[in-house]
A tleap script that builds the chain and sets N, CA, C and O, in Angstrom:
source leaprc.protein.ff14SB
mol = sequence {
  NMET THR ASP ASN PRO TRP ALA ALA VAL LEU
  ALA HIE VAL ARG ALA HIE VAL ASP PRO GLU
  ASP PHE ARG ARG TRP PHE SER ALA THR ALA
  TYR ALA SER ASP SER THR ASP GLN ILE THR
  VAL TRP VAL PRO SER GLU ALA ILE ARG ARG
  HIE ILE GLU ARG GLN PHE GLN GLY HIE ILE
  ASP ARG ALA LEU LEU ALA MET GLY ARG ASP
  ALA THR HIE ILE ARG PHE VAL VAL ALA GLY
  LEU GLY GLU ASP ASP GLU GLU GLU GLU ARG
  ARG CPRO
}
set mol.1.N position { -6.572 -2.288 13.652 }
set mol.1.CA position { -6.477 -1.051 12.616 }
set mol.1.C position { -4.924 -0.545 12.409 }
set mol.1.O position { -4.069 -0.139 13.196 }
set mol.2.N position { -4.955 -0.749 11.052 }
set mol.2.CA position { -3.728 0.457 10.949 }
set mol.2.C position { -3.865 1.921 10.676 }
set mol.2.O position { -4.794 2.509 10.123 }
set mol.3.N position { -2.508 2.492 11.285 }
set mol.3.CA position { -2.591 3.869 11.195 }
set mol.3.C position { -3.019 4.519 9.650 }
set mol.3.O position { -3.584 5.613 9.638 }
set mol.4.N position { -2.804 3.990 8.680 }
set mol.4.CA position { -3.112 4.340 7.503 }
set mol.4.C position { -3.653 3.500 6.565 }
set mol.4.O position { -3.050 2.751 5.796 }
set mol.5.N position { -5.024 3.705 6.700 }
set mol.5.CA position { -5.947 2.555 5.886 }
set mol.5.C position { -5.404 2.638 4.654 }
set mol.5.O position { -4.951 1.642 4.089 }
set mol.6.N position { -5.398 4.123 3.996 }
set mol.6.CA position { -5.579 3.975 2.438 }
set mol.6.C position { -3.736 3.175 2.305 }
set mol.6.O position { -3.596 2.476 1.302 }
set mol.7.N position { -2.853 3.256 2.963 }
set mol.7.CA position { -1.588 2.821 2.566 }
set mol.7.C position { -2.501 0.908 2.410 }
set mol.7.O position { -2.035 0.276 1.462 }
set mol.8.N position { -3.001 0.562 2.773 }
set mol.8.CA position { -3.687 -0.989 3.054 }
set mol.8.C position { -4.611 -1.220 2.065 }
set mol.8.O position { -5.302 -2.239 2.082 }
set mol.9.N position { -4.723 -0.184 0.993 }
set mol.9.CA position { -5.898 -0.212 0.126 }
set mol.9.C position { -4.937 -0.240 -1.371 }
set mol.9.O position { -5.224 -0.919 -2.358 }
set mol.10.N position { -3.986 0.491 -1.268 }
set mol.10.CA position { -3.029 0.985 -2.297 }
set mol.10.C position { -2.158 -0.295 -2.346 }
set mol.10.O position { -1.762 -0.553 -3.483 }
set mol.11.N position { -1.841 -0.997 -1.558 }
set mol.11.CA position { -1.137 -2.173 -1.649 }
set mol.11.C position { -1.967 -3.657 -2.346 }
set mol.11.O position { -1.433 -4.453 -3.118 }
set mol.12.N position { -3.295 -3.726 -1.853 }
set mol.12.CA position { -3.773 -4.527 -2.765 }
set mol.12.C position { -4.463 -4.044 -4.479 }
set mol.12.O position { -4.748 -4.826 -5.386 }
set mol.13.N position { -4.585 -2.506 -4.486 }
set mol.13.CA position { -4.476 -2.051 -5.621 }
set mol.13.C position { -3.660 -2.148 -6.723 }
set mol.13.O position { -3.905 -2.523 -7.870 }
set mol.14.N position { -2.510 -1.697 -6.130 }
set mol.14.CA position { -1.024 -2.141 -6.691 }
set mol.14.C position { -1.026 -3.596 -7.586 }
set mol.14.O position { -0.700 -3.865 -8.742 }
set mol.15.N position { -1.582 -4.418 -6.408 }
set mol.15.CA position { -0.837 -5.999 -6.569 }
set mol.15.C position { -1.970 -6.476 -7.813 }
set mol.15.O position { -2.015 -7.619 -8.269 }
set mol.16.N position { -2.957 -5.216 -8.292 }
set mol.16.CA position { -4.144 -5.855 -9.770 }
set mol.16.C position { -4.106 -5.471 -10.187 }
set mol.16.O position { -5.080 -5.570 -10.932 }
set mol.17.N position { -3.024 -4.252 -10.653 }
set mol.17.CA position { -3.711 -3.197 -11.930 }
set mol.17.C position { -1.770 -2.741 -12.725 }
set mol.17.O position { -0.653 -3.076 -12.330 }
set mol.18.N position { -1.992 -2.313 -13.320 }
set mol.18.CA position { -0.626 -2.315 -14.687 }
set mol.18.C position { 0.198 -1.233 -13.119 }
set mol.18.O position { -0.323 -0.447 -12.327 }
set mol.19.N position { 1.416 -1.653 -13.254 }
set mol.19.CA position { 2.482 -0.947 -12.431 }
set mol.19.C position { 1.904 0.750 -13.160 }
set mol.19.O position { 1.518 1.572 -12.329 }
set mol.20.N position { 1.883 1.130 -14.546 }
set mol.20.CA position { 2.078 2.490 -14.746 }
set mol.20.C position { 1.120 2.893 -14.794 }
set mol.20.O position { 1.046 4.105 -14.995 }
set mol.21.N position { -0.147 2.098 -14.634 }
set mol.21.CA position { -1.544 3.010 -14.208 }
set mol.21.C position { -1.586 3.096 -12.515 }
set mol.21.O position { -2.360 3.865 -11.944 }
set mol.22.N position { -0.888 2.430 -11.974 }
set mol.22.CA position { -1.016 2.328 -10.469 }
set mol.22.C position { -0.327 3.558 -10.122 }
set mol.22.O position { -0.851 4.338 -9.326 }
set mol.23.N position { 1.045 3.853 -10.762 }
set mol.23.CA position { 1.571 5.075 -10.747 }
set mol.23.C position { 1.103 6.252 -10.994 }
set mol.23.O position { 1.005 7.175 -10.186 }
set mol.24.N position { 0.704 6.250 -12.482 }
set mol.24.CA position { 0.277 7.675 -12.766 }
set mol.24.C position { -1.483 7.771 -12.261 }
set mol.24.O position { -2.193 8.414 -13.033 }
set mol.25.N position { -2.057 7.256 -11.217 }
set mol.25.CA position { -3.141 7.721 -10.837 }
set mol.25.C position { -3.149 7.540 -9.626 }
set mol.25.O position { -4.095 8.009 -8.994 }
set mol.26.N position { -1.923 6.679 -8.808 }
set mol.26.CA position { -2.240 6.477 -7.462 }
set mol.26.C position { -1.248 7.409 -6.778 }
set mol.26.O position { -1.437 7.858 -5.647 }
set mol.27.N position { -0.191 7.670 -7.518 }
set mol.27.CA position { 1.167 8.194 -6.323 }
set mol.27.C position { 1.230 9.810 -6.024 }
set mol.27.O position { 1.991 10.510 -5.356 }
set mol.28.N position { 0.104 10.063 -6.812 }
set mol.28.CA position { -0.001 11.451 -6.100 }
set mol.28.C position { -1.510 11.902 -4.997 }
set mol.28.O position { -2.044 13.010 -5.040 }
set mol.29.N position { -1.918 10.870 -4.171 }
set mol.29.CA position { -2.759 10.452 -3.527 }
set mol.29.C position { -2.361 10.984 -2.030 }
set mol.29.O position { -1.216 11.433 -1.967 }
set mol.30.N position { -2.963 11.004 -1.060 }
set mol.30.CA position { -2.608 11.340 0.572 }
set mol.30.C position { -3.793 10.964 1.478 }
set mol.30.O position { -4.837 11.617 1.472 }
set mol.31.N position { -3.584 9.843 2.290 }
set mol.31.CA position { -4.275 9.547 2.928 }
set mol.31.C position { -4.668 10.896 4.539 }
set mol.31.O position { -3.928 11.301 5.436 }
set mol.32.N position { -5.728 11.103 4.306 }
set mol.32.CA position { -5.640 12.702 5.381 }
set mol.32.C position { -6.560 11.898 6.452 }
set mol.32.O position { -6.110 12.118 7.577 }
set mol.33.N position { -7.700 11.038 6.491 }
set mol.33.CA position { -8.104 10.874 7.911 }
set mol.33.C position { -9.140 9.490 7.768 }
set mol.33.O position { -9.443 9.165 6.620 }
set mol.34.N position { -9.637 8.745 8.816 }
set mol.34.CA position { -10.518 7.822 8.863 }
set mol.34.C position { -11.394 7.755 9.990 }
set mol.34.O position { -10.898 7.582 11.103 }
set mol.35.N position { -12.858 7.890 9.826 }
set mol.35.CA position { -13.649 8.000 10.742 }
set mol.35.C position { -14.176 6.829 10.644 }
set mol.35.O position { -15.401 6.768 10.541 }
set mol.36.N position { -13.216 5.345 10.654 }
set mol.36.CA position { -14.254 4.172 10.510 }
set mol.36.C position { -15.208 3.763 9.557 }
set mol.36.O position { -15.095 2.723 8.908 }
set mol.37.N position { -16.344 4.723 9.438 }
set mol.37.CA position { -16.850 4.553 7.973 }
set mol.37.C position { -16.699 5.372 6.774 }
set mol.37.O position { -17.492 5.539 5.848 }
set mol.38.N position { -15.591 5.827 6.956 }
set mol.38.CA position { -15.053 6.803 6.035 }
set mol.38.C position { -13.586 6.981 6.192 }
set mol.38.O position { -13.023 7.237 7.256 }
set mol.39.N position { -12.984 6.811 4.963 }
set mol.39.CA position { -11.222 7.005 4.723 }
set mol.39.C position { -11.562 8.515 3.890 }
set mol.39.O position { -12.335 8.376 2.943 }
set mol.40.N position { -11.113 9.794 4.122 }
set mol.40.CA position { -10.449 10.607 3.432 }
set mol.40.C position { -8.984 10.719 2.829 }
set mol.40.O position { -7.851 10.585 3.291 }
set mol.41.N position { -9.584 11.060 1.448 }
set mol.41.CA position { -8.332 10.971 0.923 }
set mol.41.C position { -7.849 12.162 -0.403 }
set mol.41.O position { -8.456 12.446 -1.436 }
set mol.42.N position { -6.797 12.572 0.019 }
set mol.42.CA position { -6.581 13.757 -0.863 }
set mol.42.C position { -6.046 13.188 -2.525 }
set mol.42.O position { -5.421 12.240 -3.000 }
set mol.43.N position { -6.686 14.338 -2.963 }
set mol.43.CA position { -6.168 13.711 -4.759 }
set mol.43.C position { -5.461 15.137 -5.258 }
set mol.43.O position { -5.750 16.175 -4.663 }
set mol.44.N position { -4.524 15.146 -6.371 }
set mol.44.CA position { -4.108 16.935 -6.608 }
set mol.44.C position { -5.084 17.598 -7.522 }
set mol.44.O position { -4.994 18.801 -7.765 }
set mol.45.N position { -6.230 16.664 -8.152 }
set mol.45.CA position { -7.135 17.391 -9.222 }
set mol.45.C position { -8.429 16.445 -9.140 }
set mol.45.O position { -8.476 15.371 -8.542 }
set mol.46.N position { -9.557 17.104 -9.919 }
set mol.46.CA position { -10.965 16.404 -10.134 }
set mol.46.C position { -11.026 15.785 -11.365 }
set mol.46.O position { -12.159 15.495 -11.750 }
set mol.47.N position { -9.989 15.477 -12.161 }
set mol.47.CA position { -10.061 14.614 -13.482 }
set mol.47.C position { -9.251 13.355 -12.732 }
set mol.47.O position { -9.607 12.208 -13.004 }
set mol.48.N position { -8.142 13.583 -11.771 }
set mol.48.CA position { -7.921 12.362 -11.369 }
set mol.48.C position { -8.352 11.359 -10.309 }
set mol.48.O position { -8.180 10.171 -10.035 }
set mol.49.N position { -9.333 12.979 -9.612 }
set mol.49.CA position { -10.521 12.253 -8.430 }
set mol.49.C position { -11.444 11.224 -9.544 }
set mol.49.O position { -11.452 10.016 -9.304 }
set mol.50.N position { -12.260 11.788 -10.837 }
set mol.50.CA position { -12.999 11.199 -11.606 }
set mol.50.C position { -12.723 9.879 -11.744 }
set mol.50.O position { -13.425 8.900 -11.487 }
set mol.51.N position { -11.134 9.996 -12.372 }
set mol.51.CA position { -10.807 8.699 -13.139 }
set mol.51.C position { -10.765 7.428 -12.113 }
set mol.51.O position { -11.348 6.387 -12.417 }
set mol.52.N position { -10.139 7.542 -11.036 }
set mol.52.CA position { -10.157 6.438 -9.917 }
set mol.52.C position { -11.458 5.885 -9.538 }
set mol.52.O position { -11.677 4.687 -9.355 }
set mol.53.N position { -12.491 7.043 -9.410 }
set mol.53.CA position { -13.723 6.197 -9.318 }
set mol.53.C position { -13.939 5.557 -10.393 }
set mol.53.O position { -13.956 4.328 -10.328 }
set mol.54.N position { -14.144 6.177 -11.578 }
set mol.54.CA position { -14.436 5.446 -12.472 }
set mol.54.C position { -13.667 4.145 -12.852 }
set mol.54.O position { -14.347 3.120 -12.891 }
set mol.55.N position { -12.772 4.081 -13.044 }
set mol.55.CA position { -11.774 3.063 -13.318 }
set mol.55.C position { -11.623 2.143 -12.084 }
set mol.55.O position { -11.600 0.958 -12.418 }
set mol.56.N position { -11.530 2.321 -10.952 }
set mol.56.CA position { -10.454 1.565 -10.153 }
set mol.56.C position { -11.486 1.013 -8.533 }
set mol.56.O position { -11.183 0.149 -7.710 }
set mol.57.N position { -12.922 2.069 -8.587 }
set mol.57.CA position { -13.763 1.584 -7.539 }
set mol.57.C position { -13.906 0.099 -7.160 }
set mol.57.O position { -14.045 -0.264 -5.992 }
set mol.58.N position { -13.868 -0.628 -8.071 }
set mol.58.CA position { -13.933 -2.270 -7.781 }
set mol.58.C position { -13.067 -3.086 -7.397 }
set mol.58.O position { -13.255 -4.219 -6.953 }
set mol.59.N position { -11.588 -2.250 -7.641 }
set mol.59.CA position { -9.974 -2.773 -6.887 }
set mol.59.C position { -10.415 -2.258 -5.570 }
set mol.59.O position { -10.295 -3.057 -4.642 }
set mol.60.N position { -10.865 -1.174 -5.317 }
set mol.60.CA position { -10.797 0.167 -3.898 }
set mol.60.C position { -11.675 -0.842 -3.292 }
set mol.60.O position { -11.220 -1.616 -2.451 }
set mol.61.N position { -12.724 -0.880 -3.608 }
set mol.61.CA position { -13.818 -1.922 -2.893 }
set mol.61.C position { -13.358 -3.370 -2.273 }
set mol.61.O position { -13.220 -3.673 -1.087 }
set mol.62.N position { -13.235 -3.877 -3.019 }
set mol.62.CA position { -12.166 -5.523 -2.755 }
set mol.62.C position { -11.204 -5.487 -1.883 }
set mol.62.O position { -10.689 -6.504 -1.419 }
set mol.63.N position { -10.879 -4.328 -1.585 }
set mol.63.CA position { -9.200 -4.258 -0.829 }
set mol.63.C position { -10.101 -3.809 0.318 }
set mol.63.O position { -9.834 -4.480 1.315 }
set mol.64.N position { -11.242 -2.762 0.584 }
set mol.64.CA position { -11.941 -2.287 1.594 }
set mol.64.C position { -12.529 -4.037 2.689 }
set mol.64.O position { -12.323 -4.263 3.882 }
set mol.65.N position { -13.283 -4.958 1.610 }
set mol.65.CA position { -13.991 -5.982 1.971 }
set mol.65.C position { -12.469 -6.918 2.320 }
set mol.65.O position { -12.641 -7.766 3.196 }
set mol.66.N position { -11.297 -6.863 1.845 }
set mol.66.CA position { -10.520 -7.798 2.526 }
set mol.66.C position { -10.032 -6.882 3.781 }
set mol.66.O position { -9.868 -7.640 4.737 }
set mol.67.N position { -9.856 -6.073 3.994 }
set mol.67.CA position { -9.575 -5.570 5.129 }
set mol.67.C position { -10.661 -5.628 6.169 }
set mol.67.O position { -10.548 -4.894 7.151 }
set mol.68.N position { -11.693 -6.418 6.058 }
set mol.68.CA position { -13.256 -6.092 6.727 }
set mol.68.C position { -13.572 -5.191 7.340 }
set mol.68.O position { -13.827 -4.944 8.519 }
set mol.69.N position { -13.517 -4.325 5.760 }
set mol.69.CA position { -14.328 -2.492 6.162 }
set mol.69.C position { -15.275 -2.455 5.058 }
set mol.69.O position { -15.666 -1.454 4.456 }
set mol.70.N position { -15.505 -3.331 4.921 }
set mol.70.CA position { -16.923 -3.216 3.508 }
set mol.70.C position { -17.947 -2.219 3.741 }
set mol.70.O position { -18.658 -1.898 2.789 }
set mol.71.N position { -18.107 -1.729 4.781 }
set mol.71.CA position { -19.062 -0.517 4.900 }
set mol.71.C position { -18.518 0.360 5.219 }
set mol.71.O position { -19.031 1.010 6.130 }
set mol.72.N position { -16.975 0.915 4.539 }
set mol.72.CA position { -16.443 1.960 4.883 }
set mol.72.C position { -16.248 2.365 3.013 }
set mol.72.O position { -15.985 1.679 2.025 }
set mol.73.N position { -16.562 3.927 3.259 }
set mol.73.CA position { -16.683 4.513 1.726 }
set mol.73.C position { -15.498 5.500 1.827 }
set mol.73.O position { -15.236 6.224 2.787 }
set mol.74.N position { -14.645 5.363 0.330 }
set mol.74.CA position { -13.677 6.374 0.484 }
set mol.74.C position { -14.096 7.340 -0.099 }
set mol.74.O position { -14.750 7.103 -1.114 }
set mol.75.N position { -13.882 8.855 0.323 }
set mol.75.CA position { -13.734 10.032 0.034 }
set mol.75.C position { -12.612 10.834 -0.637 }
set mol.75.O position { -11.582 11.188 -0.064 }
set mol.76.N position { -12.918 11.072 -1.876 }
set mol.76.CA position { -11.690 11.519 -2.371 }
set mol.76.C position { -11.815 13.234 -2.431 }
set mol.76.O position { -12.763 13.659 -3.092 }
set mol.77.N position { -11.223 13.894 -2.002 }
set mol.77.CA position { -11.362 15.255 -1.906 }
set mol.77.C position { -9.829 15.647 -2.465 }
set mol.77.O position { -8.739 15.110 -2.269 }
set mol.78.N position { -10.293 17.004 -3.371 }
set mol.78.CA position { -9.296 17.643 -4.128 }
set mol.78.C position { -8.618 18.577 -3.600 }
set mol.78.O position { -9.173 19.588 -3.172 }
set mol.79.N position { -7.188 18.381 -3.537 }
set mol.79.CA position { -6.550 19.500 -2.679 }
set mol.79.C position { -5.956 20.294 -3.565 }
set mol.79.O position { -4.774 20.195 -3.891 }
set mol.80.N position { -6.783 21.148 -4.007 }
set mol.80.CA position { -5.862 22.499 -4.343 }
set mol.80.C position { -6.521 22.184 -6.104 }
set mol.80.O position { -7.032 21.166 -6.572 }
set mol.81.N position { -6.211 23.627 -6.782 }
set mol.81.CA position { -6.470 23.662 -8.088 }
set mol.81.C position { -5.877 22.438 -9.085 }
set mol.81.O position { -4.705 22.064 -9.045 }
set mol.82.N position { -6.931 21.868 -10.014 }
set mol.82.CA position { -6.102 20.642 -10.916 }
set mol.82.C position { -6.512 21.239 -12.539 }
set mol.82.O position { -7.436 22.040 -12.681 }
set mol.83.N position { -6.141 21.009 -13.070 }
set mol.83.CA position { -5.945 21.506 -14.815 }
set mol.83.C position { -7.259 22.108 -15.292 }
set mol.83.O position { -7.427 23.181 -15.871 }
set mol.84.N position { -8.410 20.937 -14.827 }
set mol.84.CA position { -9.797 21.126 -15.284 }
set mol.84.C position { -10.611 22.517 -14.427 }
set mol.84.O position { -11.466 23.259 -14.911 }
set mol.85.N position { -10.049 22.563 -13.079 }
set mol.85.CA position { -10.496 23.437 -13.078 }
set mol.85.C position { -9.627 25.123 -12.680 }
set mol.85.O position { -10.128 25.969 -11.939 }
set mol.86.N position { -8.297 25.266 -13.373 }
set mol.86.CA position { -8.017 26.225 -13.511 }
set mol.86.C position { -8.551 26.618 -14.955 }
set mol.86.O position { -8.604 27.770 -15.385 }
set mol.87.N position { -8.987 25.324 -15.718 }
set mol.87.CA position { -9.367 26.183 -17.238 }
set mol.87.C position { -10.828 26.578 -16.741 }
set mol.87.O position { -11.209 27.655 -17.199 }
set mol.88.N position { -11.572 26.037 -16.039 }
set mol.88.CA position { -13.077 27.068 -15.838 }
set mol.88.C position { -13.072 28.095 -15.213 }
set mol.88.O position { -14.091 28.782 -15.143 }
set mol.89.N position { -11.979 28.425 -14.641 }
set mol.89.CA position { -11.702 29.812 -14.002 }
set mol.89.C position { -11.359 30.956 -14.619 }
set mol.89.O position { -11.488 32.121 -14.241 }
set mol.90.N position { -10.598 30.198 -16.285 }
set mol.90.CA position { -10.559 30.849 -16.749 }
set mol.90.C position { -11.476 31.493 -17.720 }
set mol.90.O position { -11.268 32.641 -18.113 }
set mol.91.N position { -12.454 30.805 -18.106 }
set mol.91.CA position { -13.362 31.173 -18.919 }
set mol.91.C position { -14.357 32.097 -18.565 }
set mol.91.O position { -15.092 31.729 -17.648 }
set mol.92.N position { -14.568 33.185 -19.046 }
set mol.92.CA position { -15.774 34.253 -18.798 }
set mol.92.C position { -16.977 34.081 -18.287 }
set mol.92.O position { -17.748 35.036 -18.187 }
savepdb mol mol.pdb
quit
């Protein structure tokens, strides 16, 4: 098993999506941990987390399958306040 399984997932995703889309949505992600059945990945905002899960989950699942880790779940954790969160905090 690699020290950073998220890097292997990213390599697979990068090969199958538009380079600009990859840069926009994945460049700020960061590997956090791997507990065999779950890989935790930091993302900068809730909006990015939602977009990655909606638009790229199939690519991520195929990458995990190719790695022999089809039972592994990717958990995206927002690592700080994103634009959506800041906006909600400003509302009365």
